Phi, psi and omega in degrees: 000135178289155179299320181299316179297318180297319179298319179296317180296322183282335184256099180273326183287121180300324180295315179297319179297318180294315180297322178298324181294331181248008177287149187128135189304328189249358185295315180295313176300325178297310180299318181298315181295319178296321177297326180281354175118351177284131185238340185254144180304325180296326176294320181291324178298324178286326185275330179254097197306310192259010182280138176275144182304318181297316179294317178302312180298321179296316182288326173299317179298316179296318179295324177292316179297327180277000177082016182270328181237152168254143177245130177239120178258136179256139180275075183225164170239125355292157181302144179230137179229139175229146179244149175217162179281140170277173173304323177296320177295323178295325175293324177298320179299321177301317179294320180296326175297319178294320178295323176299316178299318179295322177298323177297320177297316178299319179297316179300317179295320181293325180288335180283341183282000000 
């Protein structure tokens, strides 16, 4: 049995399954940057300050496997790869905007204390 299948069987709660898909320190910033127009890993390395290239590539791969990102490889030298959001990834961005709004409320409350 594949690890993905086992994870699906063990995770009945949709919220837990969704959070698992975007868990990882850099997955949300990666999706956000791609939504903002960055498509190449080198652009993301400059934009996400402390991410390691190996970690970035691993999380990009996981997001692609989960159906959140599309990967397009170009037959060029030097090799070029670009990522884009799938329709599922675009739905995730809608959720992230709502989470951003909630974060603004949390910030306002923290500033009042």
